[in-house]
N, C-alpha and C positions, 0 to 999 in steps of 0.2 A: 458259383451259384448252385448248379446241379447238383453237388454233394451234399452241402449245405440243407438246400431242400429237401432230399431224399432224407437226411437225418434229422431233420425238424419235423417230417411226416409220418415217419418211422416212433418216433419220441411222443409226440403228442396227439396221433391221429388213431382212429383203429380200420382195419380192413383194407390196409393200404395196398395197392399195385401201382409199380414204379413203369411206367411208358416211355417211348424215346423223349416226347417233349414233354409230357405231362404226368402228372400222378393223378389217382382217383384214391377214393377213400370217403368212408361215411363221413356224413356232416356231421359238425359237432353242436350245430346251431339248432335243429329241431329234431324229434323224436327221441331226445339224451343221448343224440349219438347214437342208437339202434337202430338206424331202418333199413330194411328190407334190402335194399337193390343201393348200393353205394351211389350219390348223386353229386359229392365234392369234388373239384377239382382247385390243383397246384400245378403252376406253370412254371416247370424245374429251371426256365432260363431267367425269368425274371423275378419270379415270386407271385405276380398275379394270382387271384386264387378267387371263388366263389363255389355259389350250390345253384345246380338247374331249378331243385324243387324249392329253395324256400328265397331264392332271390340275396341272400347275404353274399355281399363281395367284398374285395377292397385289393390296395395298390401293390402292397410289399410282404415281406413275412414278417416285421417288425407289427404290421397292425395286425396280423393273425394271431400273433401270439400274443399282443396284448387283449385282443377280443377272447381271447381264452385263458385271462390271467394271470400269463407266464411271463414274467420280465427280473433283468438283474443285467448288470452292468458288463457280466462277460460276454453274456448274449446278444446286448445291445452292440457291445464291439464288432462282435462276428457277424453283426446282421447289418450294418454300415459297410463292412468291409466288402461281404457278399453283395449288396446293393451297389457299392460302385464300379463293381465288375460286371455285374448287370448292368450296368447302365453304358457301359463300355461296348458291353456285345452289342446292346440295342443301338449304338450309332454305329456301330461297324455292318450289322445287319443292313441299317439304313442306308448305308454309303454303297455297301453291297446292291440293293433292290434298284436305286439310282442309275448304277453304273449297267446293268441289266437294262434300264428302262430306253438309255441311252443309246445300246447295240441296235434298239429296232429304228433307229434316227441314223445309221450311218448310210453313207451312200454306198451305191450297190456296184457303180462302176467308176472304178478311182484311177486320176489320170497321175501320171509322175509330174513333179511342180517344175522340173526341169523343160518341160513344153513351153512354159511361160517363157523363157526366154526369146523364142519365135518373135514375141510379140513385145518384146522390152524397147518400146518406142513411146516416148512421151504425146498423150492424147492434145494435143494444141488446142483442140476446139474445146475442150475442157478447161483447161488454163486459161485462154481467154475468156471460158463465162465464169472465172471468180473463184475457182476450184487450187487451192493448194497443192503445192508440187510434190509434197511433202505428204499431206496426204494421199493422193494417187499413189505413191510409189507405196506406204503403208498398204493400201490394199491390192499390188500389186497390176492397178487400172493400167494396161498398154495400149497400143494401136496394131492391127491388122493391116500391114498394108499391100497384099495380095488382094485383100475384098475390102480396104477401105474403109474397116469397122474400128469402134473403138473396143476394147477386149474387156468385160469383166469376170471376172474367177470367182466362179460357182463352189462353195466348202461346204461340206457338213459341219455338223456340230463338231466332231474329231479335227477342223480345219485339213480334212484330206481334200485333193481338188476332185472334184467331180464332174464340174462341167465347165464351160466356155460360152459368156454370151456375146455374142456382138454386136454394135449399135451402129447403126447405116449413118456415115457420114455427108454422104452422096446427098442433094436435093431430090427427091422424088422418089428414091429406091424403096423398096419394098422386101419382104418385112424394115421393119425400121429396126424390131429386134429381132435376133436370129438365135436359138442354141447351138452351136455347133456340133455335127456329127461326124463319125467316120464314115458313113456312104448315104448318099437321097438316092430315093426313089422318084423315079416320072413315071408316064404312061406307059414311056415305051420300055425303059433301062433302069437300070441301079446303077448310079453314075461316083465316084468317089467323092466325101463330103470335106467340108470343111477343114478336118484334121484326118482324112481320107491319106495322107502321102504317110503319116508318121504312124496313125492307130487307125487301119482300116474297119475293123474289128467295132469299135468303139460305140456304144450306143446312148444318146443321150435321154434314152427313157426313165422315168423318174425324177428326172432333177428340176422340175418345178414343183415337187412334193417336199421342199426344202425351203429354206427360210436365208435371203441371200446377207450376210456379213453378220446372223444373229452367233457364228463361232466366236469371233470377238469379243461378245458380252455376255454368254450363256453361263458360265463359271460363276459368275457375276450375279445374277438373276438367280439360280440355281440356292447360291447363298443365303440371296435375300438377308443380308444380314440388318438387323433391326425395323426390318417390314418395310424399309423404305425405297426399295426398288424400284422403279416403273419401264415400261416397254412400249416404246412407238414403233407402229408398225405402219408402214408406207406401201405405196404400188412399186416405183422403181429403184433403179441404180442410183441414179442422182439424187432424187429427193434423199435418199438414206443418207448420203454422200454429205449432201447439202446440211443437213441435220446436226450429224456430228461434227464435220466442219464448227458447228457454231456452239457446239458442247455439247449438244445431248445423243452422248454416246451410247446410248441402251437405244438402238435404234434398229430397227431388221426390214427389209424388203417381198414383198410378196411374189414380185416379180410377174404382178399384172393386178387385176381389178377383182380376182378370185381367191378363195382359201380353199386350199385342198382340204380332205380330211386327213391326209398326214400332216399337214402345217396348222392344224385345228390343234392337231394330239400334241403337238411340240408345246405349242403354246397353252394350252391346259395344264402341259407338265411341269410349266414356269410356278404359273398361279400367283403371277404379281399382278399390280394394276396395269391397265394395258390400255391404250390409247392408239385409235384406228383413224389415220389421218391421211386418207387416200386423195387423189385429183379431185380438183373442184368441176371438171366436167362431168356430163350425165353419168357413164358408166360408174365413174370413180364413185361419186353419191350414189348412186342406186347401190355396189360394192361394197359400201362403209356401210350401208342400213344393214344388208344381208348377214355381212362379217361378223357386226355388232350384236343382232340377233341370233345369231349362231353360239356366240361366246358368252352371253350374257346371263346364261341359266350355269353361272358357276358360283364358285364357292369367292371370285376375285372379281372386285370393280371392273367394270369395262366403258369405254367413253367415246364418245365418237367427237370427233374434234369437227370445227365447224369456221370456215374461213371468215377473214373479216366483213364487212360488208360491201366495201370500197373495191374488191376483188374482184378478177373477170372469169369468166365460168372456163376460162382456157386455163386457167393457172393452176401449177403444181405446190407442193413447197420448196423446190428450191428456185421459185417464183418470188417470193415473199423474204423482204429482207429481217434482220434478226426481231424488229419488237412488232413485226407482224405475226412472227411466229410466235413470241410470246402471249399476244392475244389469242388466237387461235387456238394454244393449247392450255391457255389458262382460263378462258370460256367454254371448254369441252363440256359434252352431256352426259351426263352418267346415263347409259342404257340398259332397261330390266333389272334383272336380279332382286335380293331383298333389299329393303331397306328400314334400319333402325334409325329412326329419327330423321333430323336434315341432313343429310352429306355434304359435307364441304370439300370443295372440288381442290386440291393443293395444285399449288402451280409447280410445276416440274423445275427442276433445279439443273442445271448446267456443267457439267464434268470437263474440264479442258483435258486434264489426264496429263498435266507437264507441259501440256503442248500450245503454244500461243494460236488461237482461234483467229479466224480473217472472219469480223465482226460486222465487215462492212460489205456490201456488192452494189452494183449499181440497178435503179429503181429501174422496174417494169418502163 
């Protein structure tokens, strides 16, 4: 496009100066093309053009030549090819921009996947709770025999292992969830952490700024083909797994009832319909409202999910059977944002991804 844009400008415009990205020239649409200070510009890469003074503008060189009264089959053919190349350039530029944006979401401290072999044991508590073995294996969910904790690998958007969370299985053990580290500090000393035997210098700093299992649906959400993709955000690992098992595969977890600024940037970068479905207890309800209010000032719809009326205050998404999940998601309320007429909330569709979902579970 650059060579053709330069040729058009030099042939049909006055006082042309070619710069790296733009061409400046005297505007042909006011003062008879004889303005004292050139205010007309042409983008050399995509062919857009305009005038800073009179405001004339257009989206391509073909339009510019038509406005100038210049047209022929030969020029039109050249323009079609040039604009095709410009479109390809624009798509490549957008892909590079997306790749650059993703780099900001990469994990700072990466662990080798081989480490998961230490925890390569089936978490029977989750199996007994109704989670499929295939699903647990797909997400590398394991069991830490030394600390009696179910392990949930945490990955960044690239799929890099950046942390491991352990869920307590012993009654009364605190904290219930623990992000493993290489060291842990007490009042008197620095002791080896859960990963200290293998990676004593590893730190879990920044791990909670990521969204759990978003790596498994990020590309699909970014492409958003047909504008139909929807994202469900829940509080914890089990809730995310339960929704995935029942077919809502675009589900990720905050790993808590709060949304960090980094998590917010990730969600905003996707720009898809977003449903916030935290636990039904007080921290979860308050967290849902805060998160929705922050996300609602966006160009994409944000919905707050409400539990069915007969649910308990201690319930979370993995306590609901599939019919209850459908009711909750189908009755979501849009929060904030600009509304053009009546907003029809579309029921989320389930995607099994070719895997048989477990559609039933023992009622509370």
